[in-house]
N, C-alpha and C positions, 0 to 999 in steps of 0.2 A: 020164552024159558028162564029159569030161575039164574041167579049167581050163582049158585053151588053147581048147578048143571052145566053151565058156561065152563069152571074153570074146572071140571072135569074132562069135557070138550077140549081141553087147552091142554091138559097132562096127558092122555091120548098125543093129541098132536107133538108135545114136544118127545114123547119117545118114539115118533115116528120121526122127528130131525134128530134127534139126536141118534137115533143108529143111522140114520143118513148121512151121520157127519157134518150136520149143523146144527149148532146151540140158540136156546131160546134166549132169551132175559131173564135177570138175575133179581132184579129187586120192584119198588113202585106197589100202587096198589092198582095199578091198569092193567087191562088182558093185551096188551102189546108185545108182543115178537120183535126181538131184536137180533140180531147180529150183528157181531165188529169182522171185518175182513183186513183192517186197516188200521194201525199196527198188530202185530202181532203181540203176544202178551212176552213180556219179558225185552221189547224192543230198547235199542239203544238211540236215543237222538244227542243233539246237540243245539246248543241256545244260536237263535239265528239261521240254521236249516231248516227249511220247508220240511212239516207231516201231514199226511196225507189222511185221515180220519172217515173212511169211508169202511158199508155194512148195506145193508138192510135191512127194515122197519115194517112191519103189519100188523093189522089187528083185524081179526075174524068176527069179530063182531058189528064192524061197524062197516058200510058203504065202501065202493072202490077198493083201496089197499091201506082204508079204515086207519091210516095216519095222517096229520097235517103240520105238523112238525118235527123237527129233531133239533136237540141242542147237544152242547157238550160243553163238561161243566171238569177243572180241579182239581184233582185234591181230597175234594166232598162234595157229597150230596147239596141238589141244591135248595133246599131245606133246609141244609145246616152251614151256610155262609161259603159252599163252593164258588169261586169266580166263574161266570161266564166265557167261555175260550168264543164261542160263535156258531151260530145258526147253519148248520146245513144246509145246502143245495137237495132238496128232495125230489125225486120223481127219477130214478134214472133207470135205464135198462135194466133187468132182470129178469130177463125171462128162464132162471134155472128156479129161481124161488118160484114161480108160479107152476111150473112143471112139477116139484115138489110138492107144493101144497093144491097143487090141484085145482086151481084155480087163476083163471086167465088175469083179472085185474091187479094181479100181484106182482104183472111183468114189468112193473113201473116202479118196485117199493125200493130201489136204491136209493142209496144218500150218498154225501161227501162233504170235505169242509180241510179246507186248506190250514192248516195252524201252523204261524211259525216263532216256536217259544221262544222266549227275552225273558233275562235277567235271571230265573229258575238254578236255585241250587242245583248243587250236583249230587245225585244220586234217586234214587226211587222213588215216582213222582204216579197215581192214581187219574184216570179217566173216564169220570161218567157220562157215558154217551143215551141220553134220556129222550125217548118217542113219545110223542101225544097223541091220544087215538081221538078219532073224530067224538067218538061217545064222554070225552072228558077228561079222563084219565090219566097216569102217566106213569110207564115202564123205563127201566135203566137196566143197563147192560155194563160191566167196568173191564178196563184193562189195564194191567201196569207195565210205565216204561221207566229206562233209568238214564237220566243224564249227564252224559258225559263235561270232562274239564276239556275246555281248547285247547288243543296245542299249543306252547310258546312257540312263538317262531324263532327258527336259527338264526344266528349271529352271521350279516355279513362278515366275510373273509377280510385281513386285511391286508394290503396290497405290497406292506413292508416298506415303502416309501412315506413321503414329505406329503402334507396336504396341500396341491399345484393351486397358487392363485389363479384367480377367474376362470375356474373350468378346465384350466390345463392340465394336463396327465401327470400325473404321478411317477417319477421316475422308480424303475424297479429297485431293489436292494442292492444290487453291481452301479448302480448310476453314483455321479457325483453329487452332494448335495450341491444346497443351492448354492451362488454367488454372494458373497461378503457388499457386492452395489445392492441389495436388495431382490427382491421379486419382478423387478422391472427389468425389460433388459436395455440395454446401452444404444442411447441414440447415435445415432448418426450425423446429428447435425449438434454443432457448441451449443454448450446450457446459457451461454448468456448471447445477445449479438454482437459483430464482431468490432473492433474498438480499434483497429490499429494498430501500425508499430506503435510498441511504447517508446519515449524517446531515450536516446543514450545518458549515460548521469557520469 
């Protein structure tokens, strides 16, 4: 089968998938078909909070699911310096994909990657999900996300009293202030050893 005929078949499959509400890959030189279930386009994320990147990938021109590797890159294609976010686990159960495409081998076409963003600038970013076909070519699909600023912690309300020493409880606003004797309580014992009665002069 010629490469031109291959892409003709894929174009027909793409129309079928889009009609069924499933999208196909949008870039790369390969014949891999990709879909990103999560995150959805325009999703908001926060630094330090895990994000699930998942979906499915198949290549009808290769045996089995036709895909042997799924990787995720950030803000640029893999061949343009985009940093690798991770290699997804591949082989998850996707009987829905097998049913739509009419190929039982595609029932294990799911992928999943748990990514925790850190240090990303606030604003829009682009995730590139790449699928590698067993035949040797890459295809990719993108999804946009927006990083939100982390909320500033609310200040702890003041009790209105002074800072009690040694972990004691601070008095309320109507309580008397600290004793002039200082923070230590008066001892029931003399401050110095008993010296006996002093002689009369």
